[in-house]
C-alpha positions in Angstrom: 58.1 142.2 157.3 54.9 140.3 157.3 55.7 137.2 155.2 52.2 135.8 155.4 50.8 139.0 154.0 53.3 139.3 151.1 53.1 135.7 150.2 49.4 136.2 149.4 50.5 138.7 146.7 51.7 135.8 144.5 50.1 132.8 142.7 52.2 129.8 143.8 50.7 126.3 143.4 49.9 124.4 146.6 52.5 121.8 147.8 55.2 123.6 145.9 58.2 125.4 147.4 59.6 127.9 144.9 63.3 128.5 145.3 63.9 129.9 141.9 62.9 133.6 142.0 66.6 134.4 141.1 65.8 132.9 137.7 62.1 133.7 137.1 59.9 135.4 139.7 56.4 133.9 140.3 53.2 135.5 139.0 51.8 138.3 141.1 48.0 137.9 141.6 47.3 141.4 140.6 49.0 140.9 137.1 45.8 139.4 135.7 43.9 142.5 136.7 46.4 144.8 135.2 46.6 142.8 131.9 42.8 142.5 131.6 42.3 146.2 132.2 44.8 146.9 129.5 43.1 144.5 127.1 39.6 145.6 127.8 39.8 149.3 128.5 43.0 150.4 126.8 43.9 148.4 123.7 40.5 146.9 123.3 38.6 150.2 123.7 41.0 152.8 122.6 42.9 151.0 119.9 45.7 153.2 118.5 44.4 156.1 120.5 45.9 154.5 123.5 49.3 155.9 122.6 48.0 159.3 123.6 45.1 158.7 125.9 46.8 156.0 128.0 50.3 157.5 127.7 51.8 154.4 126.1 54.5 156.4 124.4 56.0 157.7 127.6 55.6 154.5 129.5 59.3 153.6 129.2 60.2 156.5 131.4 57.2 156.2 133.6 58.3 152.7 134.6 61.9 153.8 134.6 61.0 156.3 137.4 59.4 153.6 139.4 62.5 151.4 139.1 64.7 154.4 140.0 63.2 154.3 143.5 64.4 150.7 143.9 67.9 151.5 142.8 68.4 154.9 144.4 68.5 156.8 141.1 67.4 160.4 140.5 64.2 161.0 138.5 64.5 160.7 134.7 67.8 158.8 134.7 66.3 155.3 134.1 64.4 154.1 131.1 62.8 150.7 130.6 62.7 148.7 127.4 64.5 146.1 125.2 66.5 143.3 126.7 69.4 143.2 129.1 71.8 142.2 126.3 70.8 145.3 124.4 71.3 147.5 127.4 74.8 146.0 128.0 75.6 146.9 124.4 74.3 150.5 124.9 76.2 151.1 128.1 79.4 149.6 126.8 79.4 151.5 123.5 78.7 154.8 125.4 81.5 154.1 127.8 84.0 153.5 125.0 82.9 156.7 123.3 83.6 158.6 126.5 87.0 157.0 127.0 88.0 157.1 123.3 91.7 156.7 123.8 91.5 153.6 126.0 91.1 150.1 124.5 90.6 147.6 127.3 87.2 146.4 128.5 87.7 144.7 131.9 85.4 142.1 133.3 85.6 139.1 135.5 85.1 135.4 134.6 82.1 135.2 137.0 80.2 137.6 134.9 77.1 136.3 133.1 78.0 135.1 129.6 75.6 137.3 127.8 77.4 140.4 129.1 80.7 138.9 127.8 79.1 138.0 124.5 77.9 141.6 124.0 81.4 142.9 124.7 82.9 140.5 122.2 80.3 141.4 119.6 80.9 145.2 120.1 84.6 144.7 119.8 84.2 142.9 116.5 81.7 145.5 115.3 83.8 148.6 116.1 87.1 146.9 115.0 89.3 149.6 116.6 91.8 147.6 118.5 89.6 147.0 121.6 90.4 144.1 123.9 88.3 142.2 126.4 90.3 141.3 129.5 88.7 138.6 131.7 90.2 138.0 135.1 89.2 136.1 138.3 86.9 138.1 140.6 89.6 138.4 143.3 91.9 140.0 140.7 89.6 142.9 139.7 91.1 145.6 141.9 94.8 145.0 140.8 93.8 145.1 137.2 92.1 148.5 137.3 94.6 151.1 135.8 94.9 154.0 133.4 94.8 151.6 130.3 91.3 150.4 131.1 88.3 152.1 129.5 85.5 150.5 131.4 84.8 147.8 134.0 81.8 145.7 133.3 80.7 143.9 136.5 77.6 142.1 137.9 77.0 143.2 141.5 75.8 139.7 142.6 77.6 136.8 140.9 75.0 134.7 139.1 76.5 131.4 140.3 78.0 131.9 143.7 75.9 135.0 144.8 79.1 136.8 145.8 78.3 140.4 146.4 80.9 142.8 145.0 81.7 146.0 146.8 80.5 148.3 144.0 81.1 151.6 146.0 84.7 150.6 146.6 85.3 149.4 143.0 83.7 152.6 141.6 86.0 154.8 143.7 89.0 152.9 142.5 87.8 153.0 138.9 87.3 156.8 139.0 90.8 157.2 140.5 92.2 155.9 137.3 89.6 157.5 135.0 87.9 154.2 134.4 84.1 154.0 133.9 82.0 151.4 135.6 78.9 149.5 134.3 77.1 147.6 137.1 74.7 144.8 136.1 72.0 144.6 138.7 70.2 141.5 137.3 70.6 139.6 140.6 70.3 142.7 142.8 67.2 144.6 141.9 64.3 143.6 144.1 66.5 141.5 146.3 68.9 143.8 148.1 69.2 147.6 148.8 70.7 149.5 146.0 71.7 153.2 145.7 73.5 154.2 142.5 73.9 157.8 143.8 75.9 156.5 146.7 78.0 154.0 144.7 78.5 156.7 142.0 78.4 154.1 139.1 78.4 155.5 135.6 75.9 153.1 134.2 73.6 150.5 135.6 71.6 147.9 133.8 69.2 145.2 134.9 66.3 142.8 134.1 62.8 142.7 135.6 61.8 139.0 135.3 63.8 137.8 138.3 63.2 139.3 141.7 60.9 142.0 140.2 58.5 139.3 139.0 57.7 141.1 135.7 57.1 137.8 133.9 59.1 135.8 131.2 60.8 138.2 128.8 59.8 141.3 130.7 61.8 144.4 129.7 65.2 145.4 130.9 66.3 148.9 132.2 69.3 151.2 131.9 70.5 153.9 134.2 72.8 156.7 133.1 74.5 159.0 135.7 73.5 162.6 135.3 77.0 163.7 134.5 77.0 161.6 131.4 73.4 161.8 130.3 73.6 164.8 128.1 77.1 164.0 126.7 76.6 160.5 125.4 75.4 159.4 122.0 73.3 156.2 121.6 74.9 153.5 119.6 71.6 152.0 118.4 69.3 154.4 116.6 65.6 153.9 116.8 62.6 156.2 116.2 61.5 156.1 119.9 64.8 157.7 120.8 64.6 160.4 118.1 64.3 164.0 119.0 61.2 164.4 116.9 59.9 160.9 116.1 56.7 161.9 114.4 58.3 164.3 112.0 59.8 161.2 110.3 63.1 162.9 109.4 65.6 160.6 107.6 68.5 162.0 109.6 68.7 160.7 113.1 68.8 163.3 115.9 68.9 161.8 119.4 66.4 162.9 122.0 67.5 164.8 125.1 68.1 163.2 128.5 67.5 159.5 129.2 65.0 159.2 126.3 67.9 159.0 123.9 68.5 155.4 125.2 65.2 154.3 123.9 65.2 152.4 120.6 62.0 150.9 119.1 58.4 150.3 119.9 58.2 148.5 123.3 55.8 145.7 124.3 53.1 147.6 126.3 51.7 144.3 127.3 54.9 143.4 129.1 55.0 146.9 130.6 51.6 146.3 132.2 52.8 143.0 133.7 55.9 144.7 135.1 53.8 147.6 136.5 51.6 145.2 138.4 54.7 143.7 140.2 56.3 147.1 140.9 53.1 148.0 142.7 54.0 145.4 145.3 57.4 147.0 145.9 55.9 150.4 146.8 55.4 149.2 150.3 58.6 147.0 150.7 61.5 148.1 152.8 64.5 146.7 151.0 66.7 146.8 154.1 64.2 144.7 156.0 63.8 142.4 153.0 67.6 141.8 152.9 67.6 141.2 156.6 65.0 138.5 156.3 66.8 137.0 153.3 70.0 136.8 155.4 68.1 135.0 158.1 66.7 132.4 155.7 69.8 131.9 153.7 71.8 131.4 156.9 69.2 128.9 158.1 69.4 126.9 154.9 73.2 126.9 154.8 73.4 125.8 158.4 70.8 123.1 157.9 72.4 121.7 154.7 75.9 121.7 156.2 74.6 119.9 159.3 72.3 117.4 157.6 73.5 117.1 154.0 77.3 117.4 154.1 77.6 115.9 150.5 76.6 119.4 149.3 79.5 121.8 149.4 78.8 125.5 149.9 80.0 127.7 147.0 78.5 131.0 148.2 80.2 133.2 150.8 79.4 132.1 154.3 79.0 135.6 155.5 75.5 136.9 154.7 76.7 140.5 154.1 79.0 139.2 151.4 76.3 137.6 149.2 73.0 138.4 147.5 69.7 136.6 147.9 70.5 133.2 146.5 72.9 130.5 147.7 74.7 127.9 145.7 76.2 124.5 146.5 78.4 122.1 144.5 77.3 118.5 144.0 78.8 116.1 141.5 75.4 115.1 140.1 73.9 118.5 140.5 71.7 118.4 137.5 70.2 115.0 138.4 69.6 116.1 142.0 67.8 119.3 140.9 65.5 117.3 138.6 64.6 115.0 141.5 64.0 118.0 143.8 61.7 119.5 141.1 59.8 116.2 141.0 59.4 116.4 144.7 57.9 119.9 144.6 61.1 121.9 145.4 61.8 124.2 142.5 65.4 125.3 142.3 67.9 125.3 139.4 71.2 124.0 138.1 74.2 125.8 136.6 76.9 124.0 134.7 79.0 122.1 135.6 77.9 121.0 139.0 76.1 124.0 140.8 72.8 123.9 142.5 71.2 127.3 143.2 68.5 128.1 145.7 66.8 131.5 145.3 65.6 132.7 148.8 62.9 135.3 148.4 61.3 136.4 151.7 58.3 137.9 149.9 56.9 134.4 149.5 59.2 132.1 151.5 59.3 131.5 155.2 61.2 129.4 157.8 59.0 126.4 157.3 59.7 126.3 153.6 63.4 126.2 154.2 63.2 123.4 156.8 60.9 121.4 154.6 63.2 121.8 151.6 66.3 120.6 153.5 64.3 117.6 154.7 63.4 116.7 151.1 67.0 117.2 150.0 68.3 114.9 152.7 65.7 112.2 151.9 66.6 112.2 148.2 70.4 112.0 149.0 69.9 109.1 151.5 67.8 107.1 149.0 69.9 108.1 146.0 66.7 108.6 144.0 68.5 111.1 141.7 70.4 108.2 140.1 67.3 107.1 138.2 67.5 107.4 134.4 64.5 109.9 134.2 66.6 112.5 136.0 69.7 112.1 133.9 68.6 113.2 130.4 69.2 116.9 130.0 66.2 119.2 129.1 66.6 122.0 126.6 66.5 124.6 129.4 68.6 123.6 132.4 
């Protein structure tokens, strides 16, 4: 992979090392062109006619088919729109309808909280005796049994970057008649994915991290073909209606993946996402992961050798983690603020975790070496103890 070539695809300020693509991807340079074309030649020129002339109405599935290539999904099994939280709700509700007699939603404590919140909200809403069972990630397999309706799991742990063996878990789930929903938030655009091979029932993900779709860019949902014509959506919206422009008062779901659509999407956000997906058309995900492994291994080795005060939280083996690495440090928040002030953008997760997103599309060996040098310099001088780095910002 030509790092120097792909780095030129992104707008990153000079003298700044961006190690936070696992939270929000940088701006692709071609996004401005896509947005301006939409403003000038689609919305600005065509106005409401754009829904037909520029195919805005079917854009959810058009982009879904582009994402399907990144996650190894068949055509017309992925749709883009709404938020990841909404897609979690949709997938969970559909799973519970399929496994009507079972009452347990299984998930691990390392799952991102919003997935857990949506499960809790759905349980309260349905009020049918459902229970959410949260266990440690190393206890997942022994808790999969014939009482569980669905396993909700994030493939790459948002804190530690632990990579779950989804194929193995899916096989075990299906042995006991359990459905599996895989959250690909920290996987899509970072590591190779193939939902056909893993045989997951549902997959969901966001597009503002490694896919670089921009703040608030839409989420996506995948439904396995064996379920797609059986399930009923839990959230009714006119874009998911069989005949939306007949304006019937009774809801009738559309066929196929279109039934998972809800309301009018943000076409502006779609255009931003499309610009980034254009970059991935020529990216070999296996080569990208190989380069990610090299850079994450390099950073781990350099930090452990030169900055031993930081303790590795991520798996040491590159094949067992995603594309970010995490370390534990007592004053993690303060250290992150100091690193940001020094031009190394990374992030903090409570209570004491520092995360470094390693994205080979715009990061190289020199960036890693320089970052570690800055970390060591800050630690040796204890600059992070200054008051200006202690006060918590609204977004940490």
